[in-house]
N, C-alpha and C positions, 0 to 999 in steps of 0.2 A: 504494500500500500504506500502511496506517495501523495502528499498534499498538492492540490491544484493551486493553492495560494496561501501564503502565510507571511506575517510580518516578523516572524522569528524563525530560527533554524533548528531548534531541538526536535521538531517533528521528523526530521530526516532520519532519526534512529528507528522509525516504525516500519521500515520496508520489509518486504517478504525475504525470507532467509535463503531463497534459491539464488540470490545474487551476491556477488562480491560488490561492495559499495565503497566509494571513495570520493573525496572532494578535490576539485581543481580550482584554485584561486589565482587570478591574475588581476591585480588592481581592483576595479569595481566588478569584475566578472567573477561569479562564484557558482560553479557547477557542482551538482551532486549526480554522480554517474553510477548506474547499476549495470553490471555486465557479468559475464561468467569467469572473468579473470581481471586482475588489476592491471589496466592498461594506462595508468597514470602518465607514464613517460610520453606515450603517443598523444594523449589528450592534451597535455599542457603545451606541447609544440603546436598543435592545431589551434588552441585558444589564442596563443600569442600571435600566430600568423593572421588569424581572422581579425583580431583587435588592431593589429598593425595595418591591415588593408583598409579598415574603416577609418582609422585615425589619419592615415595619409590622404585618403579621399576627402576627409573633412578639412584638412589643411588647404587643399586646392579648391574646395567648394564649401566655404564656411556656412552657407545657408542650409546645407544638408543636416547639420547637427540640430538646428532649431526650427526647421520648417514644420508647420502644422497642417500642411496640405501636400499632396503628392508632388514628387519631382521626377523629371526624366533623367535617367543616368547617362553618363558618357558611354559611347559605344564600347570602349575598352575598360569600363569600370570593373573592379574586382567582382567575382561571382557573388560574394556575400552582399555587396551593395546592390547588385542587380536584383537579387532575390528580395531584398528589403523594399526596393522601389516598386517591383511588380506587385507585391502584397499590399503596399500602402495605396497604390492606385486603385486596386479593387475595393479597398475599405474606405477610401476617401480621407486618409489621414496622412501625417508626415511619415517619412521613411524610418525614423528612429523608433516609431511605435512597433516596428517589426524586428528590432535588433536582437532582443533576447531569444525569440523563437528561431530566428535565422541561425544564430550561433549554436543553439542547442541542436538543431537539425543537422547542420554541417559537421559538427563533431560526432554526433550519433551515427550518421551515414558512414563516416570513415571507420568508426570503431566496429561496425558490422563485419569488417574484414577479420576481426579478432575474436568476435563473440556472436553467437547466433541470436542472442537477445540483447537489446540495449535500451535503456531508458536514461535520458539526459534531462535533468531539471535545472533550469536557469532562472533563479529568482521567482519560482512559482510557475514558470512557463516550461512546458514539457514536450519533448519529442520521444515517441516510443515505437519500438518494433519488438513485439513479443510473440512467443510461440505457445504460451500458456496464459490463461486469464489473469488479469491484475485489477486492482481497485485503486481509484484515485479519490482521495478524501478531499472534500470541498470545505475550505476554511472561509467562512463568511462573516467574520468579525462578531458583531453584536447580535446577529440573527440567531433565532432558536434552531435553525437548520445547521448552524456551524458545528463541525466536528462529528455530526451524526449522519451526514449525507455524503454519499459517494457516487462515483461514476464507474460503472463496470466496463472494463476494457477487454475486448476479446481479440484473439489473433487475427480474425478476418477484418477487423477495423483498422489494423496497423499495416504499414507505418502511417502514423498520423501525428498531428500536433494537438495538444490540449493546453490551451493558454487562457490566462485570466487577467482581468483588470478590475481595480476597485477604486471607488471615489472616497473610500472611508479609511483605508489603511494601506500600508506598503509603500513602495517607491514609485508606483505607477503614476504618471502624470495624467490627470483626467479632469474633464469639465463636468463629469457626471457625479451622481450621488449613490449609485448602486453599491450595495455591500459587496457584491461580486457579479461579474459577467464572465462566464466561462464558455469557451468556444472549442468545438472539435472540428478540425479541418484537415484537408489532404496534406497540407504543409504546416509546420510550426510558425513560419513567418506569417502566413495568412491568418492562422488562428490568433496570433499575437496582435496583429494589426486590427482584425475585426473585433477582438475583445475590447480594445481601446475605443473603437468607434461605437460599439454597442453600449459600453458603459457611459460614454459621453451623452447618449440619448436619454438616460434615466435621471430624472429630477424628482420623481415621486413614484409611489407604487402603481399609479395608473399608467406609467410608461413601460412597464415590464413586458406586456404582451406585444406591443409595437416593436420593442427593441429586439426580441427574439425573432420576430417576423422579418425585420430588416436583416439581421445576421444571416438567417437561413436563405435569404433571397440571393446571396452572393455565391457565385459559382465556386465550388471547392469546399464550401462549408457543409459539414455533415450534421451538426447539431449545436444547439445553443441553450444555455441556462442563465437566467438572471434572477438574482435575489435582491430585494429591497426590504430591509427589516424582516417582517414575517410573511412577505408576499413573494411567491416564486412563480416564474413562467418558464416553460420548457417547450422546445420545438425541435423536430428533426430526429435523426438517428442518435439518440442519447439515452442510455439505460441507467436509471438511477438505482442505487442500492443503499441499504442501511449500513453504517459503519458502527461496529461494536466498540 
């Protein structure tokens, strides 16, 4: 089991025992990786390279770091930048809204060369490729659903991204007030960007249904969950489960 969103890190000890788990930290990037062997040495090289690609691109294009709307990448932009831009265009947000998901996925895809199952969590944003079922616990802050609600992840759903945004806690930048907006999508970059856009739409409990409808209207999004206080809206291919 892994949390979909948290403002603290101790939850990371609650994962299923079939994995070897380890953290990779490079400046503000903090990954929690589940695999069948400790591939820390490979993972940290990847994280450093991806961060360097993004930082160098931002040096040449300062607007990339702070844009709140989509940007067109250079033709020769690094792959991580192109993935972020593509996802943000579909979601209608700035490209940095997809950064955590993009890094999680690109690290995870590479590590599949060393492990048949990989889960990479990056600040609550997850990319997963599993061969056995897993559960993702949804942390929704003040809501009564928090710590009791989970998402069932089956092998046929993966690889996929499961990413969250909150207007109430965590480091997510949001214009919304949702306790949590969690998105399942084909890619983690897309799930990350759409989670931001979906959370931005929620100002009160009356916005939850419209927000999940917006999210699932985007090509590549499989399912959406929004919680505002004790109101929850769910749409698409997303199976909820109780967390003990």
